[in-house]
N, C-alpha and C positions, 0 to 999 in steps of 0.2 A: 432683684426686687428692692426698693427702696426702704430705708429703715423706718418704722413706725414713728410718725411724729412726736409723741410724747418723749419717746426714748432719745430722739435726736436733739430736742430742745434741752433734755436734762444734761446731755453730753456736754453741750456748748456751757450749759451753766456751770457745771463742775470744774470745769478747765478755765473758763472766763474768771469766775470768783477768785480761784487760786492764781490767777494771773500767769497761767501756764504760756510758753511760747506760743505766738498766735499761729505759727505753721503746724503746730500740734492738734489744732481745733478741728472739727470734722467738716471742713469746708467741701470736700468732695461729695460726701454724703448728702450735704445740702444741695450742691448744684443737681445731683442726681434727682433728689426729690421734687426740687422746683421744675427741671425738665419734664418730670413726670405729670406734676399737677402745679403749674404756675399759680400759686396762692400765698398772696401776702400775709395771709393770718399766720402762716408758719413762721414767717419773719417777725411778725408781731409777738408771738409767742416765746421765740428766742429774744427779743429785746427786753420783754418783761421778766424773764428769767436770768437777765444779766445785767445790762446798764440799769433797768429801772427796778431792779430787785432790791428790797430794802437793806439788805446787807451791803450792797454795792453804793447805795445812797448813803449809809452811815459809814461806811469803811471802804472808800472807793481805791480800785488800782490807780497806776500813775495816769495823769491826764492823757500823756502820749499813748499809753497802752489802750484807753478807751477810745481815744481818737483814732487810732488805726483800725482797731476792731470794728468800729461804727463804719469807716471808710469801705472795708472790705465787705461789709454786710450790705451796704448800699449797692456796692458794684454788683454783687449776687442779685439783688433786686432789680436793676437796670438792665441786667442782662436777660430777663426773663419778661414775660407778656403780663406778668402780676400787676395788680393796681398799685399806683404809688402809696407809699405809706408815709403819711405826713410825720407822724410821731418820731420815725426814725431821723428824718432830717432834722426836726426840733432838738432831738437829743444831741446830734452833731453840733448844732449852732450853740446848745448849751455848753458842751465841753470845751469848743473853741472860745468862749467868752471868759473861761476861768483864767485866774493870774497865773503868772510865771510858773514854770514847772517847779514842784517841791523836790526836797532833797530826800522825802520819805514817802512812801505810799503804803497801802495795805493789801494784805492777800487774805482769803477767807477759804478755809479748808473744810469743806463738807464731809462730816465723818459719818461711816454706816450706821452709827446709831441714831442719825439725825441731827445731832448736836455739831456744832462748828468750832473751831480754832481760827480765830481772828489774830493777824500779827501786824504790827507795824514795822516796815523794814527799810533799810536804806536803799536808795535807787542805785547806789555805786558799788561796784565788786569791793573795792576797797575805801573804807571811810574811816577817818580819824585813826589810821595806822593799823586798822585791823580788818580782817575778812568775816567777823563774826556778826555783822549787823544785817546779814540776810540768810534765807534758809537755802540750804545745799541739797543737791539730790539725794546723797546717803541718809541724812535726816529724815527725808520723807520715804525712803525704802525702810528704815529702821522701824518708823512709827507704823507703817503698813504691817510689817511683819509682827510688832508688838499687838497690834489690835487682833491679830490673827490668833494669837498665843496670849490670851489674857490671865489665864490661870498661872502663868510664870510669875505675873507682877501682883496678883490679887492678895491683899493682906500682908504684904512684904514692904522691906524698906528698900528703896530704890536710889542709887547714886549714880548721875548721870554726868560724865566729864565732858569739859567744853560744851556746855549746854547751847551757846550762842544766844539767840532771841527766844528760844524756847519751844520751838514747834513740838519736837518729839516727846518731851517732858509734859506739856499741856495736853496733847492727844492721849497719852497714857493715864494721865490725873483725871480726864474725862471718861475715859472707857474703860480702864482696867482695874479700878478700885485699889491702888495700892494704899498702904497704910501710911507710909511716908514717903515723900519725894524730894530728894535733895538735888537742887540744879547747882552746878558750880561752873565756874570760868574764872580766868585770871585777869581779864582786862576791865578796868572799872566803867568804862563807856558801855560795853557789852552788858555787864551787870544791870547798869541803870535802864537800859533799854528792855531787858529781860524782866525786870520788876515792873515796868509799864505793861509789857504783854501780858503778866501774870495778872494784874488787875483788869486789864481789857477782857480776859476771859473769867473773871469773876473768882479767881484764886488769890489768897491773901497769904503772902510769906510770914513767917514769924518774924516780929520786929527786931532789927539789930542784932541778928543772932552772930555770936562770935563762938570761936572752937571751943572755949571753956564751958560757955552756955550749952552748945551741943553736947558736950561731954555729960553734962547732968541731966538734960531734957531726954536724949536719946537714951540713956541709960534707966530711966524710969518711964519709958513709954509703956502703956498698959496694953494687954492683950485685947481689951474691948475698944479699941480705936475705931471710930465709926470710918470705914473704908469708902464711904459714899463721899464723903469730905476729907480727902487726906490731909495729912500735915504737910504744909510745905515749906521748905527751908531754901535760901539762897546763900550759897557759901562762895566767898573767894578763895579758889583754890590753885595754889601755884604747884605744880607737880615736881618741881626741882626741891622746894623747902619744906614740903608738908612732911609730918613725922608720921612713924609708924602709931604712936600714941594717939595722934590726931584721927587717922584713919580707922583705928580701932573704935574710937569713941562713936563714928558714925554709924557703926553696927549694920552695914549695908549689906542685904542679902542677894542683891543683884546689882551690877555695875555695866552701864550702857555707855556707848559713844559713838559718835557718827562725824565723820570727815576730820580725823585728828592725824591721820597718817599721811602728811604732805611735805613733810619737812625732816631731813636726817636729824636735826638737833632735838627737834620736839619728839621724834621717835625715841630717841635715847632717854628722855626725860620721863616718856610716858612709860616705857618698860622699867625704868627703875621705880616709878611709883607702883606699877603692878606688882614688882618685887616686894615692895614694902606691905602691899595688901596680903600677899602671901605669908610674910613672916609676921604679921602684925595681928592674926586672927585668934591667938591665945588658943582656947579650947573651943572656939566657935567654928562652924563649919566654914569652907572657904567661901567667897561669893561666887556666884555665876557670872561669867564676864561675857559681854557680847559687843563687838566692835563691827559698825558699818563703814566700808570705805569705797570713795570712789577712785577706780584706779587711773589716774592722769599720767602718772609715770611709773612704767613698771619697774624700773630699777629702783625706786624709792620704796615701792611696796615690797619688792623682794628684800630689801634691806630690812623692813620691818619683820618680816617672816625669819630672816637669817638672825636678827638680833633676839627675837623670841627664842629661837632655838638654843642659842648661846646662854639665855637666862634660863633655860630649862622648863619654859613656859609651853606646853603642849596645845595645839589648836586644832580645829576642824571646821570646815566650811558648811554654813547651813544652807541648804538647797533655796533658791528662790521659789516663792509660791506663784503659782499660775494666775490666780484670780487678782484682779486690782480692784480694791474697793472705793477708794477715793483719789486714785492717782492712775491715770491711762498711759503714761508714756516713761514708765521707769526706765532709766537707761541701763543697758547691759552690762555696763563695767562696774556696777555697784556689786560689791562682795560682803557678806556677812560672816564674819569668824566668831566662833566661840572660843574662849581661851580657857585653859585651866590651870588656874595660879596656884 
């Protein structure tokens, strides 16, 4: 039996607004539904929940993505006996009239709360000498897990390593009520894009924060911080040069990272910094550490686990949750580890 019409249109909406790979959209279910009842009203509903949705109008995916999506939708229409849908062809004509493809596009992730994370991303895998200008699978996986475990973050200070353009942290700030969230990265261009995405989502970072200012402000943080509006900090953090004193000043309760285990040299710097976290805690409880990784090269990931063992850092795998709230095609090669520093 075909999926109910409202559910099918919403599945298209969530995946389309987030610019998920076109092949992951529920085309087969659409074909089955149209075979059962050739009705252009279903396609009109999908059109209004995707291309004509206010989020897409304001923060559109790339023109190429929208063009390919509309072309496929028109194919489905023309393969049935459904009435022609003028606004579908008009939408494609509008996209075709747009100027030359931009180097940036938007992705909009609908959260279970009804809120949304809108991000400006690079359309290239590598841009400006970094891979940090787009959202990777492990960041989506980590955010989804965080939203299923909000109590871990509520009222606490969170340090994110390698924040990239900010998806995971913004989702946590909007849904998990942390007291303070510290976004960090080492690439100036990534930090600039991160700052723009924070503003895009109504989050205002502390102005011109330096390590010395953090030492003062974090240490004087009051218990009564309004967690509905977390304090947001953006820090330029180089894992190789950061000191134990600087890490202690951040007073992190939880440390998270996604897709930071992909290069042997970076792995050694990361583990060195985790060791500093362990030795810099003074009489404070050690932070809880969670790292999500897409396993592209098993040898590199094995090296990470081996080096953790050499550093005396224990780890355990956090099982994947079966339900998917805002992401329907989580890759099976994403693994979440809890580290005990």
